[in-house]
KOLBALO-928595 format. One record per residue (C-alpha): x, y, z. Coordinates in steps of 0.25 Angstrom, whole numbers, padded with zeros to 4 digits, always signed. Layout:
XYZ
...
//
This chain:
+0000+0001+0001
+0005+0014-0003
+0009+0020+0009
+0006+0034+0005
-0009+0030+0002
-0011+0028+0018
-0009+0045+0017
-0021+0049+0008
-0022+0064+0010
-0028+0065+0024
-0045+0067+0025
-0051+0079+0033
-0049+0080+0048
-0058+0069+0053
-0061+0067+0068
-0052+0057+0077
-0063+0046+0077
-0063+0046+0061
-0049+0046+0059
-0046+0036+0069
-0054+0028+0059
-0048+0031+0046
-0036+0037+0046
-0027+0029+0040
-0036+0021+0034
-0041+0032+0021
-0036+0024+0010
-0041+0012+0014
-0055+0012+0006
-0048+0017-0006
-0040+0001-0004
-0051-0007-0003
-0049-0009+0013
-0055-0006+0028
-0046-0010+0033
-0031-0003+0034
-0021-0014+0031
-0008-0020+0037
+0004-0021+0030
+0012-0029+0036
+0024-0026+0024
+0037-0025+0030
+0043-0021+0013
+0037-0017+0003
+0041-0022-0013
+0046-0010-0022
+0051-0010-0036
+0055+0002-0034
+0068+0005-0029
+0072+0017-0031
+0060+0023-0029
+0059+0015-0014
+0073+0021-0013
+0068+0037-0015
+0057+0034-0006
+0065+0029+0006
+0076+0040+0002
+0062+0052+0005
+0058+0043+0017
+0074+0045+0022
+0072+0059+0019
+0059+0062+0026
+0055+0050+0032
+0042+0054+0024
+0033+0041+0021
+0038+0035+0009
+0027+0037-0005
+0024+0022-0010
+0026+0011-0007
+0029+0005+0007
+0045+0002+0007
+0050-0005+0019
+0038-0008+0034
+0052+0001+0041
+0048+0015+0031
+0033+0011+0032
+0021+0005+0033
+0005+0005+0027
-0001+0001+0039
+0007+0006+0050
+0005+0021+0042
-0008+0019+0042
-0010+0021+0056
+0002+0033+0056
-0007+0041+0047
-0020+0038+0057
-0012+0041+0070
-0008+0057+0062
-0023+0057+0060
-0027+0058+0072
-0015+0064+0079
-0018+0076+0065
-0003+0075+0063
+0004+0074+0049
+0010+0060+0053
+0010+0047+0061
+0023+0040+0062
+0021+0024+0070
+0032+0018+0078
+0032+0002+0084
+0031+0010+0098
+0026+0024+0105
+0042+0022+0108
+0048+0019+0096
+0038+0033+0091
+0045+0040+0103
+0059+0036+0100
+0058+0040+0085
+0052+0055+0090
+0064+0054+0099
+0074+0052+0088
+0069+0061+0077
+0070+0071+0085
+0085+0066+0089
+0089+0065+0075
+0090+0079+0072
+0099+0083+0088
+0086+0085+0095
+0088+0077+0108
+0081+0084+0115
+0068+0081+0122
+0060+0086+0131
+0047+0079+0139
+0038+0080+0150
+0034+0068+0159
+0026+0060+0160
+0029+0052+0147
+0025+0038+0145
+0037+0031+0154
+0044+0024+0140
+0044+0037+0134
+0053+0046+0147
+0061+0035+0145
+0065+0036+0132
+0068+0051+0131
+0073+0052+0147
+0083+0040+0144
+0090+0048+0131
+0087+0031+0125
+0088+0042+0111
+0100+0052+0114
+0087+0060+0119
+0086+0069+0129
+0076+0075+0138
+0071+0084+0146
+0058+0082+0155
+0049+0097+0157
+0037+0098+0162
+0027+0105+0150
+0031+0120+0156
+0045+0117+0156
+0046+0112+0140
+0049+0123+0132
+0061+0128+0144
+0066+0111+0142
+0065+0113+0126
+0081+0115+0119
+0088+0114+0104
+0089+0102+0104
+0075+0098+0111
+0069+0088+0100
+0056+0086+0106
+0046+0086+0118
+0038+0075+0123
+0024+0076+0131
+0014+0065+0133
+0000+0069+0136
-0007+0063+0143
+0006+0056+0149
+0009+0045+0151
+0007+0042+0164
+0002+0050+0170
-0008+0057+0158
-0002+0071+0162
-0009+0079+0151
+0000+0091+0144
-0004+0103+0138
+0001+0100+0123
-0001+0111+0117
+0008+0121+0126
+0018+0110+0126
+0020+0111+0110
+0019+0124+0112
+0033+0122+0123
+0040+0115+0112
+0039+0125+0102
+0047+0119+0090
+0051+0106+0098
+0041+0094+0094
+0033+0090+0104
+0028+0076+0104
+0015+0073+0112
+0015+0057+0116
-0001+0055+0113
-0003+0042+0117
-0011+0042+0130
-0022+0055+0122
-0022+0050+0109
-0027+0057+0094
-0041+0054+0102
-0039+0066+0114
-0028+0073+0110
-0017+0077+0097
-0005+0083+0101
-0001+0087+0086
-0013+0098+0087
-0010+0104+0101
+0007+0105+0094
+0014+0091+0096
+0022+0089+0084
+0022+0073+0088
+0014+0064+0094
+0016+0050+0100
+0009+0040+0102
+0011+0026+0108
+0002+0021+0099
+0001+0006+0105
-0007+0013+0116
-0018+0020+0111
-0019+0022+0097
-0017+0006+0096
-0024+0005+0107
-0026-0011+0111
-0015-0016+0116
-0009-0023+0105
+0000-0014+0098
+0014-0005+0099
+0016+0007+0092
+0019+0021+0093
+0018+0033+0084
+0020+0047+0082
+0011+0059+0075
+0018+0069+0070
+0020+0079+0055
+0027+0071+0044
+0039+0078+0045
+0042+0073+0057
+0035+0057+0055
+0044+0058+0043
+0057+0057+0053
+0050+0047+0063
+0048+0038+0049
+0063+0039+0047
+0067+0035+0063
+0055+0025+0061
+0061+0017+0048
+0074+0018+0055
+0072+0016+0067
+0062+0003+0064
+0053+0007+0075
+0040+0005+0065
+0025+0002+0068
+0023-0014+0064
+0010-0012+0053
+0000-0021+0061
+0002-0013+0072
-0003+0000+0063
-0014-0008+0060
-0018-0009+0072
-0014+0004+0077
-0024+0011+0066
-0034+0003+0068
-0031+0008+0085
-0034+0022+0079
-0048+0019+0074
-0054+0017+0087
-0044+0024+0095
-0054+0036+0098
-0066+0025+0102
-0053+0019+0111
-0048+0032+0117
-0062+0039+0122
-0068+0025+0127
-0055+0023+0135
-0054+0037+0140
-0069+0038+0145
-0066+0023+0153
-0054+0032+0158
-0060+0045+0163
-0070+0038+0169
-0061+0028+0176
-0051+0040+0178
-0064+0046+0186
-0064+0035+0194
-0052+0034+0200
-0053+0047+0202
-0062+0047+0214
-0057+0033+0219
-0048+0035+0231
-0038+0023+0227
-0034+0035+0216
-0024+0044+0222
-0024+0053+0208
-0032+0050+0192
-0024+0058+0181
-0032+0057+0168
-0030+0066+0156
-0040+0079+0155
-0039+0072+0139
-0046+0061+0143
-0041+0047+0138
-0040+0033+0144
-0029+0033+0152
-0029+0036+0169
-0017+0038+0177
-0019+0036+0192
-0012+0035+0205
-0017+0025+0218
-0015+0028+0232
-0013+0012+0232
-0004+0004+0224
-0005+0005+0211
+0003-0010+0208
-0009-0017+0216
-0018-0010+0206
-0011-0016+0195
-0012-0029+0198
-0026-0030+0200
-0033-0023+0190
-0039-0035+0180
-0047-0028+0170
-0037-0016+0167
-0025-0023+0164
-0011-0018+0168
-0003-0017+0157
+0007-0007+0152
+0002+0002+0141
-0011+0008+0137
-0020+0012+0127
-0028-0001+0126
-0043-0006+0124
-0040-0011+0140
-0038-0005+0152
-0023-0005+0156
-0015-0002+0170
-0001+0001+0173
+0009+0007+0183
+0018+0019+0177
+0029+0017+0186
+0031+0004+0185
+0028+0001+0168
+0027+0012+0159
+0035+0023+0167
+0045+0015+0175
+0056+0020+0165
+0055+0031+0170
+0062+0036+0181
+0054+0035+0194
+0055+0052+0196
+0052+0057+0184
+0041+0045+0184
+0036+0053+0197
+0039+0066+0192
+0029+0065+0179
+0019+0060+0191
+0020+0045+0186
+0020+0041+0201
+0020+0026+0208
+0004+0025+0210
+0000+0029+0195
-0006+0020+0189
-0009+0021+0172
-0024+0014+0167
-0025+0016+0149
-0040+0014+0152
-0048+0003+0139
-0059+0002+0134
-0066-0007+0147
-0079-0002+0154
-0075+0007+0163
-0083+0001+0173
-0075-0013+0175
-0064-0003+0172
-0066+0004+0184
-0068-0012+0192
-0056-0016+0191
-0048-0002+0192
-0055-0005+0206
-0054-0016+0209
-0036-0012+0207
-0038-0002+0215
-0041-0007+0226
-0028-0013+0231
-0022-0002+0230
-0028+0004+0241
-0019-0005+0251
-0008+0006+0247
-0016+0019+0247
-0010+0029+0259
+0006+0023+0255
+0014+0035+0249
+0015+0034+0234
+0030+0028+0230
+0029+0037+0220
+0022+0051+0216
+0008+0049+0220
+0003+0062+0225
-0012+0060+0226
-0022+0069+0220
-0035+0070+0214
-0042+0069+0199
-0042+0078+0192
-0056+0078+0189
-0055+0088+0180
-0048+0077+0169
-0056+0069+0173
-0068+0074+0170
-0065+0081+0158
-0062+0067+0152
-0074+0060+0155
-0079+0070+0145
-0082+0065+0129
-0068+0063+0122
-0067+0074+0111
-0062+0072+0098
-0049+0081+0093
//
């Protein structure tokens, strides 16, 4: 299949729900197809070696997707391109580039900036634990300055290549004013991790973020059966990312691309349904004497973080319907203890300073019935009372839940 056929002239701006179903599939009807095909080829025949050489030279110059038929699986794949086209439409960017994981996507962005001599990164905690570790450990030769949002402008240097934020943040669900942060960045690109919100709840590109990162493993896939990452951005930067993907090999498998495209079709429905349940669970947790503090974003969403008075490990051990496991964004609910797992690689003092207490639990709400989920949580919280009254190991100051945020989230979701 000619890969250029996946990018017909852009249709008029359509509602998010419509884009989720149709973007990346606009060419199917004229091919006599209904379901998108899966192209599993690793290589493609070409009897015009001179023409193929010219196309490869063009890719080496700009990173633009080659005209004509595909060349090699590491250079590009038609099934993956469908997902990239669809995600770019949902995020409102020119392009998107998919990778084998969210960390592979972040790595490619850092390499793209470092290749121009811009190795300094300004970042705001909390971030996903592995993102924090990648920046802090300097594994790619980068240097990071951690700051709060108000300090971003002062932290910028001539060699700053990137500002990295996550909102709502993992795992505290802290929210940032992305428009204000983008203004503080000046000419330095802002990368906003939009994994928790998804384009259903916010589009960072509309508020000035030049790069939008997703761990597509989470809500974009939505069923816990695919691992992927993607960066939505302008076409110029997308070209550079494609070149890095080709050179480093962090490509997305075509079957994963197919599953992601299928997942996007139900993304708005899944996010809104899970968000409604999460808002109700957050309300009940906020009124529960066994819970010290509830974190729930004003933007809404299907993620809840809450701190217990007792032992969080007993809660993890006691759930029966909710699955105690890492990751999030699946159709089933998952719970985990960030200080033990997702943020274990972050230094203890840095975790505490970012609000990730040792009594914090992170709940990814799925599509189960709210009463069944509450019954499971209620039963799991009972043993935690045995630890009530003991001083917390980490930073876990009890505070009232943000009732205004929960009330806001209970309102019907809007379509951006």
